[in-house]
C-alpha positions in Angstrom: 19.2 13.5 40.0 20.9 15.4 37.2 19.0 16.0 34.0 19.8 13.5 31.4 21.2 15.2 28.3 19.4 14.7 25.0 22.0 14.4 22.2 21.5 17.1 19.6 21.6 16.7 15.8 23.4 19.1 13.5 21.8 20.1 10.2 22.5 23.1 8.0 24.7 24.7 10.8 21.9 24.5 13.4 22.0 22.3 16.5 18.6 20.9 17.5 16.9 18.2 19.6 14.9 15.9 17.4 11.3 15.2 18.4 11.9 11.4 18.2 9.5 8.5 19.1 12.4 6.3 20.3 15.7 6.9 22.2 18.9 5.0 22.9 20.4 5.4 26.4 24.1 6.4 26.5 26.0 4.9 29.4 29.2 5.6 31.2 30.6 2.0 31.1 32.8 2.6 34.1 29.8 3.4 36.4 26.9 1.8 34.6 24.9 5.0 34.8 23.0 6.7 32.0 24.7 10.0 31.0 22.6 10.9 27.9 20.0 9.7 25.5 20.2 9.6 21.8 17.1 10.4 19.7 16.6 7.9 16.8 15.7 9.9 13.7 12.9 8.8 11.4 13.3 8.4 7.7 11.8 11.8 7.1 14.0 13.6 9.6 17.0 11.9 8.1 16.1 13.1 4.6 15.9 16.7 5.9 19.6 16.4 7.0 20.6 15.0 3.6 18.8 17.9 1.9 20.7 20.4 4.1 24.0 18.8 2.9 22.8 18.9 -0.7 22.0 22.6 -0.5 25.5 23.3 0.8 27.2 21.3 -1.9 27.4 23.7 -4.8 29.1 26.5 -2.8 31.5 24.2 -1.0 32.6 22.3 -4.0 33.3 25.6 -5.8 35.5 26.8 -2.9 39.2 26.6 -3.8 40.8 23.5 -2.4 43.4 25.5 -0.5 40.6 27.3 1.3 39.0 24.0 2.2 42.4 22.8 3.5 42.8 25.9 5.7 39.6 25.0 7.5 41.3 21.6 8.3 44.4 23.5 9.6 42.2 25.5 12.0 40.3 22.3 13.0 43.5 20.5 13.8 44.6 23.4 16.0 41.4 23.3 17.9 41.7 19.5 18.4 45.2 20.0 19.8 43.9 22.8 22.1 41.1 20.6 23.4 43.0 17.3 23.3 42.6 16.2 26.9 39.0 17.2 26.9 38.3 15.1 23.8 40.2 12.1 25.2 38.3 12.3 28.5 35.0 12.3 26.6 36.0 9.1 24.7 36.8 7.4 28.0 33.5 8.6 29.5 31.2 7.3 26.8 33.2 4.3 25.7 35.1 3.0 28.7 38.6 2.7 27.2 41.5 3.8 29.4 42.7 7.4 29.2 46.0 6.2 27.6 44.0 4.4 24.9 41.7 7.4 24.4 44.7 9.7 23.9 46.1 7.3 21.4 42.7 7.2 19.5 42.6 11.0 19.4 46.2 11.1 18.2 45.3 8.9 15.3 42.3 11.1 14.5 44.6 14.2 14.5 46.9 12.4 12.0 43.9 12.0 9.6 43.2 15.8 9.8 46.9 16.4 9.1 46.7 14.1 6.1 43.7 16.1 4.9 45.6 19.3 5.2 47.9 18.1 2.4 45.1 17.2 0.0 45.8 20.3 -2.3 49.0 18.5 -3.2 47.5 15.1 -3.4 44.5 16.0 -5.6 46.5 17.5 -8.4 45.4 16.1 -11.8 47.3 15.0 -14.9 47.8 16.6 -18.3 49.4 15.4 -21.5 49.7 18.1 -24.2 49.4 17.0 -27.9 48.2 13.5 -27.1 46.9 13.6 -30.7 47.5 16.2 -33.4 46.4 19.5 -31.9 44.6 17.8 -29.0 45.5 18.2 -25.3 44.3 15.8 -22.6 43.6 16.6 -19.0 42.4 14.5 -16.1 41.1 16.2 -12.9 39.3 15.0 -9.8 35.9 16.3 -8.8 33.9 15.8 -5.6 31.3 13.0 -5.7 28.6 14.9 -3.9 26.9 14.3 -0.5 28.8 11.6 1.4 27.6 9.6 4.4 29.6 8.1 7.3 28.1 5.4 9.5 30.5 4.7 12.3 30.8 2.1 15.2 31.0 2.5 18.9 34.5 1.2 19.5 36.3 4.3 18.2 33.9 7.2 18.6 36.6 9.8 17.7 39.0 8.1 15.3 36.7 6.3 12.8 34.6 9.4 11.9 38.0 11.2 11.4 39.0 8.5 8.9 36.1 9.8 6.8 34.9 13.3 6.9 38.2 15.4 6.9 39.1 13.7 3.6 35.6 13.9 2.1 35.2 17.5 3.1 38.6 18.7 1.9 38.0 17.0 -1.4 34.9 19.3 -1.8 32.1 17.1 -0.7 29.5 17.7 2.0 29.0 15.1 4.7 26.4 13.5 6.9 27.7 11.6 9.9 25.6 8.9 11.6 27.6 8.0 14.7 26.8 5.0 16.8 23.9 5.8 19.0 25.8 4.2 21.9 28.6 6.8 21.7 27.3 10.0 20.1 29.0 12.6 22.3 32.4 12.6 20.7 30.8 13.2 17.3 28.9 16.2 18.7 32.1 17.7 20.0 33.9 17.3 16.7 30.9 19.1 15.0 31.3 21.9 17.5 35.0 22.3 16.7 34.4 22.2 12.9 31.9 25.0 13.3 34.4 27.0 15.4 37.0 26.4 12.7 34.8 28.2 10.2 33.3 25.4 8.2 30.3 26.8 6.3 26.8 25.7 7.4 25.6 22.4 5.9 29.0 21.1 4.9 29.1 18.8 7.9 25.9 17.4 9.5 25.1 14.9 12.2 22.0 12.7 12.4 21.4 9.9 15.0 19.4 6.8 14.5 19.0 3.1 14.1 18.0 1.0 11.1 15.3 3.3 9.8 17.8 6.2 9.7 20.5 4.0 8.0 18.1 2.8 5.4 17.0 6.3 4.6 20.7 7.3 4.1 21.4 4.3 1.9 18.4 4.9 -0.4 18.3 8.7 -0.6 18.8 9.8 -4.2 21.0 12.7 -3.2 23.5 10.6 -1.3 26.5 9.7 -3.6 28.9 7.8 -1.3 28.7 5.8 1.9 31.5 4.8 4.3 30.9 2.2 7.0 32.8 0.5 9.8 31.2 -2.2 11.9 30.4 -5.9 12.0 30.6 -8.1 8.9 26.8 -8.9 8.6 26.0 -5.2 8.7 28.9 -4.3 6.4 27.5 -6.7 3.8 24.0 -5.3 4.2 25.3 -1.7 3.8 27.3 -2.6 0.7 24.5 -4.5 -1.0 21.8 -1.9 -0.2 23.9 1.1 -1.0 25.3 -0.2 -4.3 21.8 -1.4 -5.3 20.7 2.3 -5.1 23.6 3.6 -7.1 26.0 4.7 -4.3 29.7 4.0 -4.2 30.3 2.1 -0.9 33.3 1.2 1.3 32.2 -1.1 4.2 34.7 -2.4 6.7 33.5 -5.5 8.6 34.7 -7.8 11.4 37.8 -9.8 11.9 39.5 -12.9 13.4 43.1 -11.7 13.5 45.8 -14.4 13.7 49.0 -14.0 15.7 51.6 -16.5 14.7 54.3 -17.3 17.4 57.3 -19.1 16.1 59.5 -21.2 18.5 62.4 -18.7 18.1 60.4 -15.6 19.0 61.5 -13.4 22.0 59.1 -14.8 24.6 59.0 -11.7 26.9 58.5 -9.2 24.1 56.0 -11.4 22.3 53.8 -12.0 25.3 53.6 -8.3 26.0 52.7 -7.6 22.4 50.1 -10.4 22.5 48.5 -9.0 25.6 48.4 -5.4 24.2 46.8 -6.7 21.0 44.2 -8.9 22.6 43.3 -6.8 25.7 43.8 -3.3 24.5 40.5 -1.4 24.4 39.1 -4.5 26.2 39.4 -6.3 22.9 36.8 -4.1 21.2 38.7 -3.3 18.0 38.7 -4.9 14.6 42.5 -5.1 14.7 42.6 -6.9 18.0 44.6 -10.1 18.1 42.1 -12.9 18.9 43.7 -16.2 17.8 47.3 -16.9 18.9 48.7 -19.7 16.8 51.6 -21.3 18.6 54.0 -23.2 16.3 55.9 -26.2 17.6 57.3 -25.8 21.1 56.1 -22.2 21.5 52.8 -23.1 23.1 53.3 -24.0 26.8 55.7 -21.3 27.8 53.7 -18.7 25.9 50.4 -19.7 27.6 52.0 -19.7 31.0 53.5 -16.2 30.6 50.2 -14.9 29.2 48.2 -16.2 32.2 50.7 -14.5 34.6 50.5 -11.2 32.7 46.7 -11.2 32.3 46.1 -12.1 35.9 48.3 -9.2 37.0 46.6 -6.6 34.9 44.7 -4.0 36.8 41.1 -4.2 35.5 38.6 -1.6 36.7 36.6 1.6 36.0 38.7 3.7 33.6 37.0 7.1 34.0 39.4 9.1 36.1 41.8 6.3 37.1 44.9 6.4 34.9 46.5 3.4 36.7 43.9 1.0 35.2 45.3 -1.2 32.5 42.0 -2.4 31.0 38.6 -0.8 31.3 35.1 -2.1 30.9 33.3 -3.3 27.7 30.6 -1.1 26.2 27.4 -2.6 27.7 26.3 -5.1 30.3 24.7 -7.2 27.5 28.1 -7.2 25.6 29.8 -8.5 28.7 27.2 -11.3 28.9 28.0 -12.1 25.2 31.7 -12.4 26.0 31.0 -14.6 29.1 28.8 -16.8 27.0 31.6 -17.3 24.4 33.9 -18.4 27.2 31.3 -20.9 28.4 30.7 -22.2 24.9 34.5 -22.7 24.4 34.7 -24.7 27.6 31.7 -26.9 26.5 33.4 -27.4 23.1 36.5 -28.8 24.8 38.9 -25.8 25.1 40.8 -25.1 28.3 40.1 -21.8 30.1 43.7 -21.2 31.2 42.6 -17.7 32.4 38.9 -17.1 33.0 38.0 -13.4 32.9 34.6 -14.1 34.4 36.3 -14.5 37.8 37.3 -10.8 37.9 35.4 -7.6 37.9 31.9 -8.9 37.3 30.0 -6.2 39.2 26.6 -4.6 38.8 27.8 -1.1 38.2 30.8 -1.1 35.8 30.6 -3.3 32.7 33.8 -5.2 33.6 35.2 -8.6 32.6 38.8 -9.6 33.0 41.2 -10.8 30.3 40.9 -14.5 29.3 43.2 -17.1 27.7 41.5 -20.0 26.0 43.9 -22.8 25.3 43.8 -25.8 23.0 41.4 -24.3 20.5 40.7 -26.3 17.4 39.3 -25.2 14.1 35.8 -26.8 14.6 35.2 -24.8 17.9 33.0 -21.8 17.7 35.5 -19.6 19.4 38.0 -20.4 16.6 35.9 -18.6 14.0 33.5 -16.3 15.8 34.4 -12.7 16.4 34.1 -12.3 20.2 35.0 -8.6 20.3 36.1 -8.8 23.9 39.3 -9.4 26.0 39.7 -13.0 25.0 42.8 -14.5 23.4 42.3 -18.0 22.0 45.4 -20.3 21.5 45.6 -22.9 18.8 48.6 -25.1 18.4 50.2 -26.3 15.1 53.3 -28.2 14.1 54.8 -25.7 11.5 54.3 -22.5 9.6 52.5 -24.2 6.8 49.8 -25.3 9.1 49.5 -21.8 10.5 49.1 -20.4 7.0 46.5 -23.0 6.3 44.5 -21.7 9.3 44.5 -18.3 7.7 43.4 -19.7 4.4 40.4 -21.3 6.0 39.3 -18.0 7.8 36.4 -16.1 6.3 37.9 -12.8 7.5 41.1 -11.1 6.4 41.8 -7.9 8.3 45.2 -8.4 9.9 47.7 -11.0 11.0 51.1 -10.9 12.7 54.1 -13.2 13.0 56.6 -13.1 15.9 59.9 -14.5 14.9 63.7 -13.9 14.4 63.7 -15.9 11.2 63.8 -13.8 8.1 62.7 -16.6 5.8 59.6 -17.4 8.0 58.7 -13.7 8.1 59.0 -13.5 4.3 56.9 -16.5 3.7 54.3 -15.2 6.1 54.1 -11.7 4.7 53.8 -13.1 1.1 51.3 -15.8 1.7 49.1 -15.1 4.8 45.4 -14.4 3.8 44.9 -10.9 5.2 45.3 -7.3 4.1 47.3 -5.9 7.0 50.4 -7.7 8.1 52.8 -7.3 11.0 56.2 -8.7 11.8 56.9 -8.5 15.5 54.2 -5.7 15.6 51.2 -6.6 17.8 48.6 -4.4 16.0 49.5 -3.8 12.3 47.0 -1.0 11.9 48.2 1.5 9.3 48.6 5.2 9.9 46.8 7.9 8.0 49.0 7.8 5.0 48.3 4.1 4.1 44.9 2.5 3.4 43.1 0.2 5.9 43.2 -2.8 3.6 40.9 -5.5 5.0 40.4 -8.6 2.7 37.7 -11.2 2.2 34.7 -10.7 4.4 36.4 -8.0 6.4 35.8 -5.5 3.7 33.2 -4.9 1.0 34.1 -2.5 -1.8 37.0 -1.5 -4.0 38.6 1.5 -2.3 39.5 1.5 1.3 39.5 4.2 4.0 42.6 6.2 4.7 45.5 7.2 2.5 45.3 8.0 -1.2 42.5 5.4 -1.6 40.4 7.6 0.6 40.9 10.5 -1.8 40.1 8.3 -4.7 36.9 7.1 -3.0 35.7 10.7 -2.3 36.5 12.0 -5.8 35.6 11.0 -9.3 37.8 11.7 -12.4 36.9 13.8 -15.4 39.0 13.6 -18.6 38.8 16.5 -21.0 40.2 16.5 -24.5 40.7 20.0 -26.0 41.4 21.0 -29.6 41.6 24.7 -30.8 41.6 24.8 -34.6 43.2 27.7 -36.4 40.6 30.4 -37.1 40.7 33.5 -39.3 43.7 35.4 -38.1 43.2 38.7 -39.9 42.4 40.5 -36.7 45.6 39.4 -34.9 48.6 41.7 -34.5 51.0 41.0 -37.3 53.7 40.0 -34.9 51.5 37.1 -33.7 50.0 36.4 -37.1 53.3 36.0 -38.9 55.2 34.2 -36.2 56.5 30.8 -37.2 54.8 27.9 -35.5 56.7 25.0 -33.9 
């Protein structure tokens, strides 16, 4: 048997294996085999990593921003050089298809590209003579030691939402990746070091709740970024802000997909399937509740069932023909299967039951599902399943569809499929969510725009990505300057006697 790798931590520029009392197994979801083990750091070990970041902060924050950006340019080049290797690593530890993994890495590269432009985006403001003889200047400063706590579903992209912006803005960073998928984070750390990032500017610590709590309460941590489930996001936000941190915490979702009767059926169904079944439904922007308006329901469900039944589901590690890979763990597959059984008990119709395909002992597979005739009181109408399950609710008109959104606790994203400009305008203006799509299956913004979840999908004031990310990782300082006239006898007569405007 091969030796199981112990995932290293990275602190102060040194890779080391923590002497931990507990470990989390890392699986290849396509085979069900253990490929590594993650040491869970204690509070004391976590504090040591924060201290390493704090020691590196003065030197790095004083480094000119153009020099910080040049590190990101080199980092981007290394990511491009190792692109296929990084994507294969995402597939190996997460289970998404190679096509999906490449798309994830591409989105991460875009965030690095955005960070390369921060010297232009971080420029301050100045107003001379705002009062008699007084000049005003507003500039942005780093906030300090920043922390990123990231989920398992995007082991490469979500960390890259955070640390390239934070680091280029002059902060130092501690990344706490999901203990289920730590290998991608380690590879990013290796490439950052190769790009010439000074020791201690970027650090990695692994752990569970004890580690997270140590990060949230450490007095030298200034800012915390989080992506995960809503209950944990709320806990992160309340705990972090109670200890004086600025916090951005993105939570879960129940994204609505509104299908109007005039929608192009073939294109719409393909977009619905891509939204609901992409990454095996394990993404916070996945479409999970299709709302069929009027006569759209029956033909849409029939086409969805045909498409889902024809999808190739299987191990994704090494097989590029697979359309949908496994979920992250066997227990997660059980959770998805239980949600389907509960929906059936609640009175919904399982038009396509994913439990009938791929349920093997080795790979963590479950097929795509279509749950029809879902009503608001059913658990599956409001619970975040986080698997390849598309529920279908039926309403009479757009007003009823908007009302379903108003009643939803979440507010990440929503989409309408229609050819009617008026319906699209009403939807984009009034639907209760922060990210909206019109004939776009997954309305996830690219690096230049913020990831704007609403309601219980986000806790905080400034979102990740875009210029909001820069605002989050910097704080403003306003300086008012007055230079009164002094004794001028020592000045050259040319300057002393010159008229003043």
